Backbone bond lengths (Angstrom), bond angles and torsions (degrees), N, CA, C in turn:
res aa  C-N    CA-C-N  psi(-1)  N-CA   C-N-CA  omega(-1)  CA-C   N-CA-C  phi
1 M - - - 1.448 - - 1.532 111.61 -
2 D 1.340 116.94 -33.14 1.456 119.26 179.11 1.543 111.78 -60.91
3 A 1.296 115.76 -35.67 1.479 120.22 177.48 1.513 110.72 -64.70
4 T 1.289 117.22 -38.32 1.479 121.97 179.36 1.524 108.98 -66.02
5 F 1.329 116.55 -45.78 1.458 118.82 177.87 1.520 111.56 -62.54
6 G 1.319 116.58 -39.71 1.473 120.41 177.63 1.512 111.13 -60.69
7 K 1.312 116.54 -42.68 1.480 120.69 -179.98 1.499 110.82 -65.76
8 L 1.340 117.54 -42.95 1.483 120.94 177.38 1.528 111.86 -62.51
9 K 1.332 116.65 -41.11 1.476 119.25 178.65 1.494 112.79 -67.61
10 S 1.329 117.13 -33.12 1.452 121.60 174.10 1.537 111.12 -66.55
11 E 1.306 116.18 -43.10 1.471 122.16 176.58 1.536 108.99 -61.62
12 L 1.333 116.19 -42.56 1.466 120.22 178.28 1.520 110.73 -60.10
13 A 1.300 118.49 -44.71 1.472 122.32 178.13 1.526 110.44 -58.04
14 D 1.331 116.16 -43.22 1.464 121.72 -179.85 1.510 110.20 -62.56
15 I 1.306 116.41 -43.75 1.492 120.64 179.73 1.501 111.15 -64.63
16 R 1.335 117.28 -40.17 1.453 120.35 174.52 1.525 112.84 -59.77
17 N 1.348 116.33 -42.09 1.443 121.45 177.07 1.491 111.93 -62.52
18 Q 1.341 116.69 -42.03 1.454 121.92 177.50 1.530 111.65 -62.04
19 A 1.313 115.77 -39.42 1.486 121.48 178.86 1.519 109.50 -63.77
20 V 1.310 117.00 -44.68 1.471 120.75 179.62 1.524 109.94 -63.17
21 T 1.306 116.98 -45.17 1.476 122.18 178.71 1.519 111.23 -60.06
22 A 1.306 117.16 -42.96 1.473 121.77 178.25 1.517 110.15 -64.06
23 H 1.327 116.29 -42.75 1.460 120.44 179.52 1.538 110.71 -62.34
24 I 1.320 117.24 -44.04 1.474 121.17 -179.72 1.540 110.58 -64.31
25 A 1.334 114.27 -34.92 1.483 120.22 -179.91 1.503 112.61 -77.52
26 G 1.342 117.99 -5.50 1.451 120.90 178.31 1.527 112.63 83.48
27 E 1.300 116.91 14.13 1.490 121.59 178.53 1.516 109.37 -90.33
28 K 1.303 115.23 76.97 1.462 122.64 -170.63 1.542 112.79 -59.33
29 E 1.333 116.94 -47.94 1.472 119.55 -177.54 1.539 110.82 -62.46
30 K 1.316 115.67 -43.73 1.477 119.96 178.68 1.517 110.58 -63.69
31 A 1.326 115.77 -45.27 1.483 120.75 -179.06 1.545 108.86 -61.53
32 N 1.335 117.73 -43.68 1.477 120.35 -179.74 1.542 111.78 -64.37
33 C 1.314 116.49 -41.32 1.462 120.36 -179.56 1.536 109.42 -65.89
34 L 1.295 117.81 -45.11 1.467 120.80 -179.23 1.504 112.17 -68.68
35 T 1.331 117.08 -33.58 1.466 120.73 175.16 1.510 110.51 -64.28
36 G 1.305 115.42 -45.15 1.471 120.78 177.53 1.542 110.19 -62.04
37 K 1.320 116.29 -40.33 1.465 119.24 -179.99 1.537 109.02 -63.55
38 A 1.320 117.55 -41.90 1.458 122.22 -179.20 1.534 109.37 -64.93
39 V 1.323 118.01 -42.93 1.466 120.66 179.28 1.530 111.01 -61.87
40 G 1.335 116.16 -43.84 1.458 120.60 178.96 1.518 111.18 -63.74
41 M 1.337 116.77 -45.18 1.440 119.18 179.87 1.529 111.93 -62.21
42 K 1.324 115.96 -41.98 1.466 120.63 -178.32 1.537 108.14 -60.37
43 S 1.323 116.59 -48.26 1.465 120.28 178.01 1.503 114.04 -58.83
44 A 1.351 114.55 -46.82 1.445 119.71 -179.91 1.534 113.69 -63.02
45 I 1.331 114.61 -39.94 1.478 119.56 178.66 1.523 109.76 -65.13
46 E 1.327 117.28 -42.36 1.463 120.03 -179.58 1.524 109.98 -63.50
47 I 1.325 118.59 -40.97 1.471 121.95 178.38 1.521 109.39 -64.65
48 A 1.325 115.56 -47.57 1.465 119.42 -178.18 1.544 112.37 -62.39
49 E 1.321 116.95 -36.18 1.459 119.93 176.42 1.532 110.31 -63.93
50 R 1.324 117.12 -38.04 1.463 119.21 176.53 1.537 111.15 -64.64
51 V 1.300 115.32 -36.39 1.486 119.86 178.91 1.516 111.74 -65.68
52 F 1.317 114.90 -51.81 1.493 119.86 -171.99 1.529 114.32 -85.09
53 K 1.311 117.80 -22.00 1.467 119.31 -179.15 1.512 113.31 -98.43
54 T 1.325 117.28 -32.31 1.463 118.82 -175.74 1.527 112.93 -122.88
55 K 1.326 116.64 -1.74 1.491 121.13 179.99 1.522 111.28 57.22
56 D 1.334 117.49 33.89 1.458 124.37 179.76 1.529 110.14 -61.65
57 K 1.295 117.13 114.55 1.485 121.45 -177.02 1.524 112.86 -62.58
58 E 1.328 116.67 -37.79 1.470 119.09 178.86 1.513 108.99 -64.47
59 A 1.324 117.43 -42.47 1.482 122.52 179.39 1.525 110.43 -62.26
60 I 1.339 116.52 -37.86 1.459 119.61 178.45 1.521 108.95 -61.17
61 G 1.319 116.74 -44.70 1.455 119.96 177.95 1.534 112.52 -63.94
62 E 1.322 117.66 -39.73 1.466 121.42 177.56 1.514 111.56 -60.70
63 L 1.328 114.75 -46.98 1.472 119.67 -179.09 1.508 110.94 -64.90
64 E 1.342 115.67 -39.82 1.468 118.99 179.83 1.551 109.72 -65.51
65 G 1.341 116.31 -38.34 1.444 118.89 177.70 1.521 113.35 -65.55
66 M 1.335 114.95 -39.64 1.464 120.45 176.82 1.512 110.50 -61.55
67 E 1.308 115.33 -43.61 1.495 121.51 179.43 1.513 108.71 -59.67
68 R 1.313 117.99 -44.95 1.472 123.02 -178.05 1.539 110.48 -60.02
69 V 1.306 117.29 -46.88 1.468 121.70 -179.39 1.509 109.92 -65.49
70 I 1.317 118.13 -45.82 1.467 120.98 -177.85 1.543 109.80 -62.64
71 N 1.313 116.97 -43.68 1.457 120.05 179.32 1.540 112.00 -63.75
72 A 1.329 116.07 -38.57 1.476 120.33 179.33 1.478 112.43 -68.28
73 L 1.315 118.70 -32.54 1.459 122.85 -175.74 1.502 114.38 -95.94
74 S 1.332 116.95 -1.86 1.475 118.93 -177.02 1.495 111.69 -67.62
75 P 1.333 116.39 147.45 1.435 126.77 -1.95 1.524 112.33 -78.36
76 L 1.311 116.35 141.67 1.460 121.43 -178.92 1.507 110.80 -83.26
77 P 1.319 118.23 149.52 1.484 121.22 171.88 1.532 109.45 -63.13
78 K 1.286 116.30 153.60 1.456 122.05 -178.07 1.519 110.05 -122.83
79 C 1.327 116.18 152.39 1.454 121.46 170.80 1.518 107.43 -67.85
80 N 1.297 116.65 140.24 1.453 120.60 176.98 1.520 108.56 -89.55
81 N 1.356 115.78 93.66 1.468 122.12 -177.88 1.508 107.17 -84.52
């Protein structure tokens, strides 16, 4: 599981870099979308770490709720990278 979290954190860092690059290039909509994606990923990763590392029951419920919403709204819109 640690490898998975490491991969997700690496992907998060890449998305943050893409957001900064888009912002510098004046691509406001792309920068905003990527920033939002990074914020969402950071939150989801933190919750998932609480689930898998500490078995936090509240975090399990949060993650389950997120899964329910995502499944209900799928397919989700994507940032145009």
